[in-house]
N, C-alpha and C positions, 0 to 999 in steps of 0.2 A: 506493499500500500503507499501510496507517494504522499506524505504528511507535511505540511509546513506549520511549523511552530512559532509564533509571535511571541518574542520576551525570553529572554534565557536566565531570568531569575530562579528563584527555589524551584517553583513550580514548574517553569517551562524547562529546567535543566534538567530534573529530576524525572519529568515524563521522557524527554530525549533520551534520558540514559535507559529507561524501561523499555522503549520502543526502539532503539537503536539495537539492544541485544537479540531483537526477536525479527531482525531480517528486513525490516522497512527500510523505506526511503526518505530519509527524515532530513530537511533544511530548518534551522534556528535562524531566524531575523532579530537583532538588536541593534541598538545605537551604540552599546557598549563593546568596543572593540577587543578589550581585555577580557571579558566573560567568553565572548566567543571563540577568543584564541584557547582558552583554557578549555572550554567545550570541546573543541575542534581537535586539541590534543588527546582527549581522553576517550572521544569515542569516533566511530566510522559515520560522520555525516558532514554535511556542508552546511556553511554558515554564509551569510548575508549581512553585512553591516549599513544600516542604515535606517530610516523611520518605518515602521510597520505598515501605516495604513496607505502610504504612497504606491501609487499603480505601478509606477516603473520599478520601485523595491519588490513588491510583490512579483511583477513578471520576473525581475531578476532571479527570484526565489523558486520559479517555476510553478507558477500560479497558473499559467496556461494548462497544463494535463495533472494537476493536483486533485488528488480524490479527497483531500480534508484539510480544513484550516482550523487552527487551535489559535484563539487569540488569548493567551494569558498574561499581556502585560501589565504593568502597575496603573494604568489610564483605562478606566471603564470606557472613556470616549474613543480613545484610540480603538481599542478593542471592537466596538461597535462600528467604527466607520470602516474598520479593515474587514469586517465580513461585510458591509455593504459592497463595497469595491470590490471584493472576490465574487461577490453573487452577480452584480450587474457589469463587469467587465470580464469575469473569467469564468461564471458560471458554475464556480465549486460547488461540487454535490452537497457537501456537508461542512456547516460552519459552526464551531463551537466557541463562546465567547466567557470570559470570566466577568462578571459584573458585581460589583462590590455594593454600590450604592443602594441602599433601600430604597430611595425615593423612585429607583428605576425600575425595582423588583414589584413594587407594590403595583405597578401598572403594567407587568411583564405582559398581560396577556394581549392589550391592545398595542405595546410597542412591539413585541419582538414577534413578527409575521413577514412572510413573504411581502406583503403591500407596505410594510412600516419598514422597520429594520430586520434584515432577513437574518435572525440568528435561529439555529435549528435546537439546538442545544444551550442553556444558560447553566453556567456553575456560578454559585454563590460560596465561598470558601467559608464565610464567616457563618451560614447556615449549616453547612456540613458539620463544621467543627463544634458548633451548638448543639446539636443532633447527638454528637458523639458524646460531648460531655455528659449530656442529659439521661443518657442510657447508662453511664457508669454510676451516676449518681441515683438512678433507680435500682442498680443492682450490688450493692455494697459488697466488696470482696472482689469483684470483676476486675481484671486486667484490661479489658477489649470486651465490646458485647456488640454485634452485628445483625442487624435483621434481614431476614430473606422473606420475599414473597409478601411485602407491604407489612412485615412485622408477624406473620404466623408462625415462622421458625427463628430461632436465634442461635447463632454460634457465638460462645462465651468462653473465653481465656482466665484460667483461674491457677494460683500458685497452690500445689498442695502442700498442706502442713502436716507436722507430727500430728497424731490426734484424729486426724480423718479417717472414717470407718473404713475406706478403703486402700489407706496406705499399708505396703507390704502385703496387698493382695492382688490377685490375679484380675484382669479387666473383665474376665467372664463372670465374674461375681457379682459385678455389678447388676445382672439380671436378676440375683437371688436376693442382693439387698433391697432392690426395686421393684419386686415382681409387676407391679400396675403401671410404673412408669417407663416408657421407652426411650432411650438416647443412645447416641453412638459417639466415642472419642474418635476425633478424627486425624488429631497428632499430637504428639508430647513430645516436649523440648526438654531435653535433659543438658545439663552445663553446656547450654547453647548449641546442642546438636540434636538435629531431627530425628527422633524414633518412630516407625511405623506401626502403630498399634495393633497388636493382636491378641488373640482369646487369652495367651498366657504372659502377656506383658505385664509385668509387676509394677505398680506405679511406688516411686518414691518420694519422700519429702522433698521438695523444693521444685519437682517438676512442673512445669508450664503445661498444663492440660488444657487443650479446645476439644471442647463436645459441642455436638448439635442436638436440639431438642424441640418440640413444641414450647412456646413461649409459656406456657402456664406451667410447664414442668420444670424450669431452668432451677428455680432456686431449690429443690427438692434435691436437684443432681450435684448443687453446687454442696450442699450440706454433706454429701458422701466425699468430698475432696478435702474440706477444710470445715472449721469451726463458722457458722454462721456470722457475720457482723449482722449487728443490729440495723434496722432503718434509719438512713439519716434523718436528724431532723434541724442542726443549725448550720447552715453553709455560709462560709465568709468569701466574697472574691475580691480579688486586688486587680483593679483596673475596670474603669466603666466605658471602656471603648464598645464598639457594634459587638464583639462577641459577650463581653460581659452584661451589656444591658440585654440581647437577645437572651440569654441565659437567664438572667435576674426575672425576664418576663414571662420565659416559659414554665419557671418551676416555683414563683413567688406565692402561687395559690396552696402549695402544699407543703413548703417548707420555711422554717424562718431565714430570710436572706439579708445579709447587710455588704454593700460594696463599700470599698475604701478607693477614693478617687482624687488626684492631686488638682486636677483643674478645676477652680472654684466655678466658671461658668457651665462645666458638663455636670458639675452635680448639682447646680441649679436646675439644669433641664431633665437629670436622672430623676431627681424628687419630685419634678412635675409630671414626668411621662409614667414611672412605675408606681403602682397601688400599694402595696404594702412592704417593700424593699426599703430599708434603712440606710440612706446614702450619708457615709462619712467622708469629709474633707481632710486629706491628708496623705502620708507615705504608709505604704504596707512593711516598708522596713524600719519603720519608726517602732522602737520598743516600748517606750512609753504607751504609744497610741495602741499597740497590740495588747499589752497587761491590759490597759484601761477598758478595753473591750472586750476583755476574759476570753482571749485567742485558745486557751486551756478547754473551755467548755465547746468547742466548734468541732464539729462531725468532718467537715470538709474544708480545708483551706484551697481556694483553687488560684494561682496566679495566671492572669491572663492579658498583661499588657504586651506592647510589642517589643519590650526589652528583655532580651534572653538573660541579661546578668540580673537584671532586677528582679526578675522572675523567680532565678535561681537563688539569691540572696532573701528575698524575701519569704520564699518556700522553708529554706533551712531554718530562718527564725523561726517561723510559724511550728515549725515541728519541734523545734528545741524549747518552745514554750509551752507545746502541750497539746497542739492540734493533732485528733488522731489521725487523720488521713491528707496526705498532701498531693496535688495535680497540678502539674505545670506545664504550660504552653510553651514549647521550645520551637523557635524557627532555624536555627543552625542543625541540620542532620548530625554534623558530627558529635555534638553536645549528647543527643539523646542516649545512646549506648551509655555513657560517663556517666549519666546521673541517675536513670533509672534503677530502683530498685534498693539504693540505700535510703538516705534519709527523706529522698522524693521518691513518692510510692510509683505515681505514674506520669511519665513524662508524653505529653501529647505534641505531636507533628501535624501541623496544619497541612504541610506540602503531602504527607505521606495520604491523610485522610481526604484529602481534593483530590490525589492523583486517582484513586478508585473510581471516582465517580468519572474521572476523566476516561481512564482505561476501559470503562464498561462499553464508550461509544467508540474505541478503536478496535476492538477483539472482532475479528471474524466469526462467524457463527451468529446463531441468536442469543448475544450474551446480555443478561438483564443487567447485572452489578458484578462489580470487581472488588475485591476488599484487600487493601494490603495487611498484612498481619507481620507482626514480632517485627517492627518498624523496617517492611518491605523483603524480609527474609522470604516468607513465605505468603502465597494468595489464597484467598476462597473468593470461588465463582459460581454465580446463578444463570444456568444456561437452560433454553426451553429447547425440548425434544420435537422435533419437526419431521414428516414425511411418514413413511411405512415400514415395514420390515425387508422391503426391497432396496428401498432408497436409504435408510439409515441404519450406521452402524450401532444404534443402542436401540433402537424401538422393538418390542417382542421379544428384546434377551433380557435373561434374569442378569442382575450384575455381578454375580460369579461367571457368567459367560463373556463380559464385555474384558476385552483385551486394555487395561489402563496404563497410561505411561506409567514409570518408575516414579516411586514417591507420591502417587495420587490416589486418594479415596473419594468415595463417593458418600456422602455423609447423610443426606436425606432425600425426598421426593417428595414435592409438594404438587398434590394432585388436586383441582378444584380448591375446595376448603380443607381440604384433609392433609395433614404432615404425617407423612411414612417414613419413619427410619428405615435407612437404608440395610438390608441384609443381604447374604447371598442369593437367597431364592426371591427377592424382589425384582420383579418384571417391569420395565420401563415402557409406558404408553407415551403416545401421540399427545404434544400438549403439556407433559409433565415438567415442570421446575425441576432441574436437577441440581443440587447443590454440591460441590466438588472442593477438595481441599489440595492443593500443591506445595510442597514443602519443596520442590526444586522448579523454579521459574522457567527455567530452560527446556521444560516439555509442555509450555504452553501451547505452541502451536499445535502439537500434535492433540492436545485436550481440544481445540477448534475444529480440529480436521474431523475428531469424532462426532461433532455436531453439525457436521456440513452435512446438506442433502444433496445425494446424489442424483443423476441425470435422470432417473426414471421417475422422479418426484415433479408434479407438475401442479 
């Protein structure tokens, strides 16, 4: 596939990295020559220096015969204009734009249409990250929570702790422990190495366990791996920017929420906009303020500013002062692995959360969603099976008969409203949503081929 990526920042660069390793023809456009040189040195891609929305720059990037344009510069307006130019002058089939400004998004249905601003797929990183954090708050103790088929099934990562009923036991005993709950362990990471789960695999303390189940059964399965954390009540948010505001708005009716924000004007705006959230003006790195606000009583402290260093420092302070759980947004991917699991419980990478949404539209076959797991080391994919037993490699076959690429497991099938946990005897039907887990991303192309429909399907 020939793809033009506009913007060589964190999202554009990470996307280029993912796609270049999958044999796509990638061109990256940016005004920053140094960034482009860095990407060009590391990846097998073309780069073009120039303003992303200009027709001559897009032509130079190969817009005449590009299959897709992904506009992820830091400017909403540049991204929108670039999609307009690509549509009008080059008839680019698929146009994806990152748009952050809520004022555009609230009028999205009227604005983003082929008769107005021709954007096929809108990506709002702030909304993606807000939803991601909200799911973590709803599932105390989870390291990652991913929705499939509009939330009917969920994939959850937990760290197995000493004292969990399943520690030291084989996976096949899950069924004996929970005869009325169907679940499947999709992958286990032990000391950062993936283990393909089998019936005789023994769960050890500190294993990172990814399991899939119907949404209603998630808490029961979590209790097998670790002592269940109590539901959160008190949430403290450092940073009243777009993500802080959206998250407070989404959860303030169910939790006691406080926002700490430096900017007085922004504080006034948040006070006027939010219903029950308490807004405090000050710095989350101010020890006296944190003590005054009883940070030791907080169930969760969330550092959501744009400054990685400020987020890390305020999170470390909150943890030292007694906050039970600390989650931190980290924009620099190099920092994420360094800090997660120490005093900071969960490091959230906006880039990786956003990349999954983008990848779903780039994959071949009917891929509904793609989620980056373990900070990009693995992926979960939701694919729809089309065709019939003659034209498809999966339809009419039981899971045990399907030749899956190495390190790939099928976790569940969603058929209409029903969540079917995958077993070797489970047969895939046309229209099924199939949830796959890959611990080795180099096999993504093989998974896509499985869901391609042959020529006999019309």
